[in-house]
C-alpha positions, 0 to 999 in steps of 0.5 A: 082389149086385143085390137085396140089400145086406150091411153091417157097421156095427161095427168087429168085423164081428160084426153084419151088416145084410142089406137087401132092396134093391128099394125101387121094387118095395116090396122084392118078392122076385123070383127073383134076390133069392131066389137071393141070399138063399139064397147069403148065408145059406149063406155067412154060416153059416160066418162064425166072426166073425158073432154076429148078423144084422139083416134089413131092407128098403130105404126106409120104405114096406115091409120086403117085400111078398112074391113079385114078382107081376109076375115071376110073371104068366104063369109056367107050373106048372113055372116056378112049382114051380122058383121055389118050390123055391128059396124053400123052400131059402132059407127053410130056410137062414134057419130053420137059420141058426146065430146069431140073426137079427132082423127090423127092419120098417118099413112093409108085411111082407106074404105072403113078406115077413111069412114072412121076418120070422116066420122070424127069431128076433124082430121089431122093428117101427116104428109104421108096420109092418103084417103080413099073409099075403095069399096066399089073396086071390091064389088060393094059400096061404102057402108059406114057413112062415108058416102054422106060424110064425104059429099057433105065435106068436099061437095057432091061432084068431088065425092062422086069422082072419088067414090065411083073410081075408088081413087086415093087422094094425098094429104095436100089434096085432102087439105085443099078440098077441106077434108082435113084441118091440118097437114103436118110432117110425117110422124107428127099427126098424133102430137099435133092432135094431142095439142089440139085436144088439150086446148079443147079440154081446157074449154068449158066441157058443157059448152063444148058438148052443147056446141057439138050437138048444135053443129051436128044437128044444124048440119042437116037443117036450114039456117033458122032451125039450126039457129033455134038449136043454137039458142036453145043450147045458149039458154041452157048454158046461161043457168050453168055453174060453168057460165058463172065460173067462166065470167068470174075467172075472167074478172079475177084473172085466173084459170077457170075451174070447170064443174061440167054443170 
């Protein structure tokens, strides 16, 4: 891959780190990066050994500043539409990814970069992080799910203010508003995210995947419908080998050996 790095920091290859790797361009997303993201999410969704993924940006200045406006300069309407269809596919592949994805954010997470972070399961931000959806200041609007994700995350009124103005908020404000889960010292976002990823990887993978589906689908429906999704998943897990293993490991006072079935 030319614009991404894929690393496996652990011995078990259960945690993957995807690095947006264009530091000289503040990890702005050009067409090549978008294609590579789409292919990576599609391919890794079938990786049975993978338990958690961390997405981060190369360098300390930016997670990603969004679409590459230098590449977009002079694009025809047709070229813009064609690129954005690719963006839509890549973001949907992120949202539908079957296992948890954590964003580790240092520096700027602007526009499409902010939308990538919002599309993950949760965000670990360093104290240097800044978040913004700046599209209206460029004559366009957020097109990678940022409007819907931000409104659901921090409330419609706060989302309106940030999106209408393109204003950035710092990590402390993002934490106060519920946009990020943790704020850590500069340079520590990835390490903290990896610690959390390892904790997730130690849990029963089939159970985690089922919970992710229930949370994702339940977010868009009423409580009783969401609870019906919970119980459907719960009943499926009753018959799983991992449920038997989890109970046996507890009673035998040992670590469970998950089979993902």
